C-alpha positions as CSV (number, residue, x, y, z in Angstrom):
1,M,64.5,-64.5,19.2
2,M,61.8,-67.0,18.4
3,E,59.2,-65.6,15.9
4,A,55.7,-65.6,17.3
5,R,54.4,-67.6,14.3
6,N,56.6,-70.5,15.3
7,F,55.2,-71.2,18.8
8,H,51.8,-71.2,20.5
9,V,50.7,-71.5,24.1
10,F,47.4,-72.8,25.4
11,S,45.9,-74.4,28.5
12,K,43.9,-77.6,28.9
13,D,42.4,-78.9,32.1
14,G,44.5,-76.5,34.2
15,Q,47.8,-77.4,32.5
16,A,49.7,-74.9,30.3
17,Y,51.4,-76.1,27.1
18,L,53.9,-74.8,24.6
19,F,53.7,-75.9,21.0
20,L,56.7,-75.4,18.7
21,A,55.7,-75.4,15.0
22,Q,59.1,-76.1,13.4
23,P,60.1,-79.4,15.1
24,V,56.5,-80.3,15.9
25,T,56.8,-80.6,19.6
26,V,54.7,-80.0,22.7
27,F,55.9,-79.2,26.2
28,K,54.2,-78.6,29.6
29,I,55.0,-75.2,31.0
30,D,54.1,-73.2,34.1
31,D,51.4,-70.5,34.1
32,D,53.8,-67.6,34.4
33,T,55.7,-68.6,31.3
34,R,52.5,-69.2,29.5
35,A,51.3,-65.7,30.4
36,V,54.5,-64.1,29.1
37,L,54.6,-66.1,25.9
38,K,50.9,-65.4,25.3
39,R,51.7,-61.6,25.4
40,V,54.4,-62.0,22.8
41,E,52.3,-64.3,20.6
42,C,49.5,-61.7,20.6
43,G,51.9,-58.9,19.7
44,E,51.8,-57.1,23.1
45,L,54.7,-55.3,24.8
46,L,56.3,-57.0,27.8
47,S,56.2,-55.1,31.1
48,G,58.9,-55.2,33.7
49,E,62.1,-57.1,34.3
50,F,60.4,-60.4,35.2
51,E,58.6,-60.7,31.9
52,E,61.7,-59.6,29.9
53,Q,63.8,-62.2,31.7
54,R,61.2,-65.0,31.4
55,W,60.9,-64.3,27.7
56,E,64.7,-64.5,27.2
57,E,64.8,-67.8,29.2
58,A,62.0,-69.2,27.1
59,C,63.7,-68.1,23.9
60,T,66.9,-69.8,24.9
61,F,65.0,-73.0,25.6
62,M,63.1,-72.9,22.4
63,D,66.1,-72.0,20.3
64,N,68.2,-74.7,21.8
65,H,65.5,-77.3,21.3
66,C,64.9,-76.3,17.7
67,R,68.6,-76.4,17.0
68,K,69.2,-79.9,18.5
69,A,65.9,-81.6,17.6
70,P,65.8,-83.6,14.3
71,P,64.2,-81.5,11.6
72,A,60.6,-82.3,10.8
73,T,60.0,-84.3,7.6
74,V,58.3,-82.4,4.9
75,L,55.8,-84.8,3.5
76,R,55.4,-83.2,0.1
77,A,57.3,-80.1,-1.0
78,P,56.9,-78.3,-4.4
79,E,60.1,-79.9,-5.6
80,D,58.7,-83.4,-4.8
81,I,55.8,-82.8,-7.2
82,G,56.5,-84.5,-10.5
83,E,54.5,-84.8,-13.7
84,K,52.8,-88.0,-12.6
85,V,49.0,-87.8,-12.1
86,A,48.7,-90.3,-9.3
87,G,44.9,-90.1,-9.0
88,L,41.8,-89.2,-10.9
89,Y,38.2,-88.6,-10.0
90,L,36.4,-90.1,-13.0
91,F,32.9,-88.6,-13.4
92,L,31.2,-91.7,-15.0
93,S,27.8,-90.2,-14.6
94,Q,26.7,-86.6,-14.2
95,E,23.3,-87.8,-13.3
96,C,21.9,-89.0,-9.9
97,N,18.9,-90.9,-8.6
98,L,18.9,-88.7,-5.5
99,K,18.2,-85.0,-4.9
100,C,20.2,-84.2,-1.7
101,A,19.2,-80.9,-0.1
102,Y,22.8,-79.7,0.2
103,C,24.3,-81.0,-3.1
104,Y,26.9,-78.7,-4.5
105,G,26.7,-80.4,-7.9
106,G,23.2,-79.5,-8.9
107,E,21.7,-83.0,-8.2
108,G,24.9,-84.5,-9.5
109,E,24.8,-82.9,-13.0
110,Y,27.3,-80.1,-12.4
111,G,25.6,-78.0,-15.1
112,Q,26.2,-80.6,-17.8
113,R,24.2,-83.8,-17.5
114,G,25.6,-86.8,-19.2
115,R,27.5,-90.1,-19.0
116,M,31.1,-90.9,-19.9
117,D,31.5,-93.0,-23.1
118,E,34.3,-95.5,-23.9
119,G,36.0,-93.0,-26.2
120,T,36.4,-90.4,-23.4
121,L,37.5,-93.1,-21.0
122,N,40.2,-94.3,-23.5
123,R,41.5,-90.8,-24.1
124,T,41.6,-90.2,-20.3
125,F,43.8,-93.3,-19.7
126,D,46.1,-92.5,-22.7
127,T,46.5,-88.9,-21.4
128,F,47.3,-89.6,-17.8
129,F,48.3,-93.3,-17.4
130,G,50.3,-94.3,-20.4
131,G,53.8,-93.5,-19.2
132,G,54.7,-96.6,-17.2
133,E,54.8,-94.6,-13.9
134,G,53.6,-97.3,-11.6
135,K,50.7,-97.0,-9.2
136,H,47.7,-94.8,-10.0
137,F,44.3,-94.4,-8.3
138,V,40.9,-93.9,-10.0
139,T,37.8,-93.0,-8.0
140,F,34.5,-93.4,-9.7
141,F,32.5,-90.3,-9.0
142,G,29.3,-88.5,-10.0
143,G,26.4,-88.0,-9.6
144,E,25.9,-91.6,-8.9
145,P,28.7,-93.5,-10.8
146,L,26.8,-96.8,-10.8
147,M,24.2,-95.2,-13.2
148,N,26.9,-95.9,-15.8
149,F,28.0,-99.4,-14.8
150,R,28.8,-100.2,-18.4
151,T,31.7,-97.7,-18.5
152,M,32.7,-98.8,-15.0
153,K,33.2,-102.3,-16.3
154,Q,35.1,-101.0,-19.3
155,T,37.4,-99.1,-16.9
156,A,38.3,-102.3,-15.1
157,E,39.0,-104.0,-18.4
158,L,41.2,-101.1,-19.6
159,S,43.0,-101.0,-16.2
160,E,43.8,-104.7,-16.6
161,R,45.2,-104.2,-20.1
162,F,47.3,-101.2,-19.0
163,R,48.7,-103.4,-16.2
164,E,49.5,-106.3,-18.4
165,E,51.2,-104.0,-20.9
166,G,53.3,-102.3,-18.2
167,K,51.7,-98.9,-18.8
168,A,50.1,-98.4,-15.3
169,D,49.0,-100.2,-12.2
170,V,45.6,-98.7,-11.6
171,S,43.7,-99.2,-8.4
172,L,39.9,-98.6,-8.5
173,G,37.7,-96.9,-5.9
174,I,34.2,-95.5,-5.8
175,V,32.1,-92.9,-4.0
176,T,28.5,-94.1,-4.1
177,N,25.1,-93.6,-2.4
178,G,24.7,-97.4,-2.0
179,T,21.3,-97.6,-3.6
180,F,22.3,-99.8,-6.5
181,H,23.0,-103.4,-5.9
182,N,22.7,-106.7,-7.8
183,E,24.8,-109.8,-8.1
184,E,26.8,-108.5,-11.0
185,I,27.6,-105.2,-9.3
186,A,28.5,-107.1,-6.1
187,R,30.8,-109.4,-8.0
188,F,32.4,-106.4,-9.7
189,F,33.1,-104.8,-6.3
190,R,34.7,-108.1,-5.1
191,D,36.9,-108.5,-8.1
192,H,37.9,-104.9,-9.0
193,I,37.2,-102.4,-6.3
194,D,39.9,-101.6,-3.6
195,D,38.2,-98.7,-1.7
196,V,34.6,-97.7,-1.3
197,T,33.1,-94.6,0.3
198,F,29.4,-94.9,1.0
199,S,27.5,-91.6,1.4
200,L,25.1,-91.9,4.4
201,D,24.1,-89.2,6.9
202,G,23.4,-91.2,9.9
203,P,20.1,-92.6,11.4
204,E,17.1,-93.0,9.1
205,D,15.3,-89.8,10.0
206,L,18.4,-87.6,9.4
207,N,19.5,-89.3,6.3
208,D,16.1,-89.4,4.6
209,G,15.3,-85.9,5.7
210,Q,18.1,-84.5,3.6
211,R,19.1,-87.2,1.1
212,M,15.8,-87.7,-0.8
213,S,15.1,-90.2,-3.5
214,K,13.7,-88.8,-6.7
215,C,11.2,-91.6,-6.9
216,G,10.1,-91.2,-3.3
217,D,11.5,-94.4,-1.7
218,S,13.5,-94.4,1.5
219,V,17.2,-93.9,0.7
220,Y,18.2,-95.2,4.1
221,S,16.4,-98.5,3.8
222,S,17.8,-99.5,0.4
223,A,21.3,-98.1,1.1
224,T,21.9,-99.8,4.4
225,E,20.5,-103.1,3.1
226,N,22.9,-102.9,0.2
227,I,25.9,-101.7,2.2
228,R,25.5,-104.8,4.4
229,K,25.4,-107.0,1.4
230,F,28.4,-105.3,-0.3
231,T,30.6,-105.5,2.8
232,E,29.7,-108.8,4.3
233,D,32.7,-110.6,2.8
234,G,35.2,-107.7,3.6
235,R,37.1,-107.9,0.4
236,F,37.7,-104.2,0.0
237,N,38.4,-101.2,2.3
238,W,35.4,-99.1,3.0
239,A,34.2,-96.1,4.9
240,F,31.3,-93.7,5.4
241,R,31.1,-90.1,4.4
242,T,28.4,-88.2,6.3
243,I,27.3,-84.5,6.1
244,V,26.2,-82.8,9.3
245,T,23.6,-80.1,8.7
246,R,21.5,-77.9,11.0
247,A,19.1,-80.9,11.4
248,G,21.8,-82.9,13.1
249,Y,24.4,-80.5,14.5
250,D,23.6,-81.6,18.1
251,R,23.5,-85.3,17.2
252,V,27.1,-85.9,16.0
253,A,27.9,-88.5,18.6
254,E,24.7,-90.3,17.8
255,I,25.4,-90.2,14.1
256,Y,28.9,-91.5,14.7
257,D,27.8,-94.3,16.9
258,H,25.1,-95.3,14.5
259,L,27.5,-95.5,11.6
260,E,30.2,-97.3,13.7
261,S,27.7,-100.1,14.3
262,F,28.2,-101.1,10.7
263,K,31.9,-101.7,11.5
264,P,33.4,-99.5,8.7
265,G,37.1,-98.8,8.2
266,G,36.5,-95.1,8.5
267,I,33.9,-92.4,9.2
268,G,34.3,-89.0,7.6
269,V,32.1,-86.5,9.4
270,V,32.0,-83.0,7.9
271,N,29.8,-80.0,8.3
272,V,27.6,-79.0,5.4
273,D,29.0,-76.6,2.8
274,V,26.1,-74.3,1.8
275,P,25.5,-70.5,1.7
276,E,24.6,-68.7,5.0
277,D,21.0,-68.2,3.8
278,H,20.5,-71.9,3.2
279,P,18.1,-73.6,5.6
280,L,20.7,-76.3,6.5
281,Y,23.5,-73.8,7.2
282,L,25.1,-74.1,10.7
283,D,25.3,-70.8,12.5
284,D,28.3,-70.0,14.7
285,R,26.8,-71.5,17.8
286,Q,25.8,-74.6,16.1
287,Y,29.2,-74.9,14.4
288,R,31.0,-74.7,17.7
289,R,28.8,-77.4,19.1
290,F,29.6,-79.5,16.1
291,I,33.3,-79.1,16.7
292,A,33.0,-80.0,20.4
293,Q,31.4,-83.3,19.5
294,I,34.0,-84.0,16.8
295,V,36.7,-83.6,19.5
296,E,35.0,-86.1,21.8
297,I,34.5,-88.6,19.0
298,N,38.2,-88.5,18.1
299,R,39.3,-88.6,21.7
300,K,37.4,-91.8,22.0
301,G,38.9,-93.1,18.7
302,L,42.4,-92.2,19.8
303,R,42.1,-94.3,22.9
304,S,40.9,-97.3,20.9
305,F,43.6,-96.8,18.3
306,I,46.3,-96.7,21.0
307,E,44.9,-100.1,22.2
308,G,45.4,-101.5,18.8
309,D,42.0,-101.1,17.1
310,Q,41.4,-99.9,13.6
311,P,41.1,-96.1,13.4
312,V,37.5,-95.1,12.5
313,A,37.5,-91.3,12.4
314,F,39.6,-90.3,9.4
315,E,39.0,-86.6,9.1
316,Y,41.4,-83.8,10.1
317,P,42.1,-85.1,13.7
318,F,43.6,-88.3,12.1
319,Y,45.9,-86.3,9.9
320,I,46.9,-84.1,12.8
321,L,47.7,-87.2,14.8
322,F,49.8,-88.6,11.9
323,Y,51.7,-85.4,11.4
324,F,52.4,-84.9,15.1
325,I,53.5,-88.5,15.9
326,S,55.7,-88.7,12.7
327,R,57.0,-85.2,13.3
328,S,56.0,-84.2,9.8
329,H,55.1,-81.0,8.1
330,A,52.1,-80.7,5.8
331,L,52.5,-78.0,3.2
332,Y,49.3,-78.7,1.4
333,H,45.7,-79.5,2.3
334,C,45.7,-82.2,-0.3
335,N,47.2,-82.9,-3.8
336,A,44.4,-81.5,-5.8
337,G,45.5,-79.7,-9.0
338,T,48.9,-81.3,-9.0
339,N,49.0,-85.1,-8.8
340,L,45.3,-85.5,-8.5
341,L,42.7,-84.2,-11.0
342,A,39.1,-84.8,-12.0
343,V,37.7,-85.7,-15.5
344,T,34.1,-85.0,-16.3
345,A,31.8,-87.2,-18.4
346,E,32.6,-85.0,-21.4
347,G,36.4,-85.3,-20.7
348,D,36.9,-81.8,-19.2
349,V,39.8,-81.7,-16.7
350,Y,39.6,-79.9,-13.4
351,P,41.9,-79.7,-10.3
352,C,39.5,-81.9,-8.3
353,H,35.9,-83.0,-8.1
354,R,34.9,-79.8,-6.1
355,F,36.0,-77.5,-8.9
356,V,34.0,-79.2,-11.7
357,G,31.9,-76.7,-13.4
358,T,33.9,-73.7,-12.4
359,D,35.2,-72.3,-15.7
360,E,38.1,-70.5,-14.2
361,F,39.6,-73.8,-13.3
362,K,38.9,-75.8,-16.4
363,M,42.3,-77.1,-17.4
364,G,41.3,-78.4,-20.9
365,N,39.9,-81.6,-22.3
366,V,41.4,-85.1,-22.7
367,G,40.6,-84.7,-26.4
368,D,42.9,-81.7,-26.7
369,P,46.2,-82.5,-28.4
370,G,49.1,-81.8,-26.1
371,L,46.8,-81.1,-23.1
372,R,49.4,-81.6,-20.5
373,K,51.8,-79.2,-22.2
374,S,49.2,-76.5,-22.9
375,E,49.7,-73.1,-21.4
376,R,46.4,-73.2,-19.5
377,Y,46.9,-76.6,-18.0
378,R,50.5,-75.7,-16.9
379,A,49.4,-72.4,-15.4
380,I,46.5,-73.8,-13.3
381,R,48.7,-76.7,-12.1
382,Q,51.5,-74.3,-11.1
383,R,49.0,-72.2,-9.2
384,F,48.3,-75.2,-7.0
385,I,51.9,-76.2,-6.7
386,D,52.7,-72.7,-5.4
387,A,49.9,-72.8,-2.8
388,T,51.9,-74.1,0.1
389,V,51.2,-72.9,3.7
390,D,54.4,-71.0,3.5
391,N,53.1,-69.0,0.5
392,R,49.4,-68.7,1.4
393,E,48.3,-65.4,2.8
394,G,46.8,-66.0,6.2
395,C,48.6,-69.4,6.6
396,R,52.3,-68.4,6.5
397,D,52.1,-66.7,9.9
398,C,49.9,-69.3,11.6
399,W,51.3,-71.5,14.4
400,A,49.2,-74.4,13.3
401,R,50.2,-74.3,9.6
402,Y,52.3,-77.4,9.5
403,L,49.7,-79.6,11.2
404,C,47.0,-78.2,9.0
405,G,48.3,-77.8,5.4
406,G,45.8,-74.9,4.8
407,S,42.0,-75.1,4.1
408,C,40.4,-76.6,1.0
409,A,41.2,-74.5,-2.1
410,K,37.7,-74.7,-3.3
411,Y,36.2,-73.5,0.0
412,S,38.7,-70.6,-0.1
413,H,37.8,-69.7,-3.7
414,A,34.1,-69.9,-3.0
415,Q,34.4,-67.5,-0.1
416,Y,37.2,-65.1,-1.3
417,G,37.5,-65.7,-5.1
418,D,41.1,-66.9,-4.4
419,I,42.4,-70.3,-3.5
420,D,45.0,-69.0,-1.0
421,P,43.2,-67.3,2.0
422,P,42.1,-69.9,4.6
423,V,38.5,-70.2,5.6
424,E,37.9,-68.9,9.1
425,R,35.8,-71.9,10.1
426,H,38.5,-74.3,9.0
427,C,41.1,-72.5,11.1
428,L,38.8,-72.7,14.1
429,Y,38.3,-76.4,13.6
430,I,42.0,-77.2,13.3
431,K,43.1,-75.0,16.2
432,T,40.4,-76.4,18.4
433,V,41.3,-80.0,17.6
434,I,45.0,-79.4,18.2
435,E,44.5,-77.7,21.6
436,E,42.1,-80.4,22.7
437,I,43.7,-83.5,21.3
438,L,47.5,-82.9,21.6
439,P,47.6,-83.1,25.4
440,D,45.9,-86.5,25.2
441,I,48.5,-87.6,22.6
442,V,51.3,-86.4,24.8
443,A,50.0,-88.3,27.7
444,M,49.6,-91.5,25.7
445,V,53.0,-91.6,24.1
446,Q,55.2,-91.2,27.1
447,S,56.3,-94.8,26.6
448,A,58.7,-95.4,23.8
449,D,57.0,-98.8,23.1
450,T,53.6,-97.1,22.9
451,R,54.9,-94.5,20.6
452,Q,56.5,-97.0,18.3
453,A,53.3,-99.1,18.2
454,L,51.3,-96.1,17.4
455,M,53.7,-95.1,14.6
456,D,53.4,-98.7,13.2
457,R,49.6,-98.6,13.2
458,L,49.5,-95.1,11.7
459,G,51.9,-96.1,9.0
460,T,49.8,-99.1,8.1
461,A,46.6,-97.1,8.1
462,V,47.9,-94.2,6.1
463,S,49.6,-96.6,3.6
464,R,46.4,-98.6,3.1
465,R,44.1,-95.7,2.6
466,Y,46.3,-92.9,1.3
467,G,49.2,-94.6,-0.5
468,S,52.7,-95.6,0.5
469,K,53.8,-92.1,1.6
470,G,50.4,-91.1,2.9
471,V,50.0,-88.5,0.2
472,E,49.3,-90.4,-3.1
473,T,45.6,-89.7,-3.0
474,A,43.6,-86.7,-1.8
475,R,40.9,-86.7,0.9
476,V,37.7,-87.7,-0.6
């Protein structure tokens, strides 16, 4: 008999659907079958001969399909995770010229204000990029990384030397607030930067209401002017990252449309991560309203993507689309702690940028002899390798696990003191998006030609932003 964790039934616009987790498939079903399967899924006893017979028939159908269907592709299993550190968040500056109201990094200082020097940079490259392992990704991070432009330029020079010597092929990216611009910086972006994420929270009133300048100037005015200058020649891939707070929870569509007018390659729209007693926290009603708007935005984006346009929304719905169309299984939320790490201005190593400053997850320092063979480094890394959805409590029995990959380990740790249990709001988000978006996808890919065209576009988009297998870099 089919295990309840391997199927899910739901209804959308009066039509019932059956989702199978293992081969990643969706079917239309009748309401009677939906009712019976729903009882089984919820752990209720069946009543009467009709329900027993319908359950047996449904099991026969599901078992036959799972047996005959090609197995789903596991994008990244524990045994696929080698020693290579494919990506690094490089904290060039643990200082910032802004004081964002929701900043989780203590105004970008992460409890240890400072700027990376050339010695720490060299030790970082020697520690992680010296083995001739091919492509690597470095994301300049902070604080505001452009406050340490000198070391940024040294990084480009070091990357070029490593490339010439066959040690590593390092691609450079940056997350920036966009408030720093001059001709030298613009030329550096054109010559050395492959991917840029600009932090902007939408229209001027929203952005400047929660992303404040320490010197009192409008962040929006300077940032948008600079963004237009940076991107006018289109030499690098770029996207927006925007945080939705209580101030804008009911204006998500407006935020999205405003940012889309800049013609970016992606728009990451996420809800604010603050404690419940914070004035910008979204309550349950506001959060549900936020999700409803996210669904509509991505429904709109999906239609344009099918027609051949560049995908713009690149948050969870885009991943779900990729996993479903490619019939893939996501075992991880991202590759933090395994093939992607963060290095602070002082050279301390953490599983990712979100864990910086959390002593429990400090893996060591790039100045430590034998860092990567140390017991602490190996133990923390193994902790993340083991954290697949098949191992995580609360994930292993969830029907959506393989289209999800689990919630962010840092969010889980902040809420539960453990990286494994999924965050309830993340689960609500993912399940809502799946139930709302999958029927649209099913309707759009009835044609084999449409399905293949979509696969080609997805492959190109994922390869361009996330690496050749779509898993080489983590979500920023």
